[in-house]
Steps between C-alpha positions, in 0.01 A plus 500: 500500500439869431162648595401839363503772767338845506786664306475229233124548476552875460747428218245271330224760543723765344557270201123458481457878489704488178247262347677172579257215569473412869641148478784608270589782742503257793711250307756764398517619861543149635772399252687828554543397864634146456784328314259240366175342605292197417146558382383360835715750692356780288144382563548486877715813535290722275156361588426425132339181378681268256298608192563869587875436522500314167309772317708783646821307428404492131512880493847504656617231257364698203711798609808280549523600865499158663700181476337167561660167575364163595641326806442129549374403841566164652258235390240521232287784381553812303814706549467819702537831314737752649494863389732796533489855375732514198476875452616727783208674670627845401477397133145376555416839653670674206273302264192642670653847506560493123153361440341788694721758324385368161135510609544856624667609175213349297245678718679832456514448121123444495440814706724699267313366199167602655636852558614520138165378372298760689728789407548394140 
């Protein structure tokens, strides 16, 4: 089972500096480092609680970045969910890059408009 190390935590913190929620950043980092992982593996390896994993996973699902499959365990009980990153990590990073470029362009447009309004 993968456990996040210092480099992984730095990666997650850098995602956070871009405005990514903490648990989403940790989840992206964790899944980028494994082929696939059960929700239990993610909880133990990332030090997140089950509800935190579920909520953060929703965000990844909404972006279409994660695949989810159910694996039956022996005996009774609910099947185990296994996740993997569907989108390559460089594409996930590109998403945040484009998002920040759009925000920057909008900010610059607003500044330009302010300049025009005071000189007009």
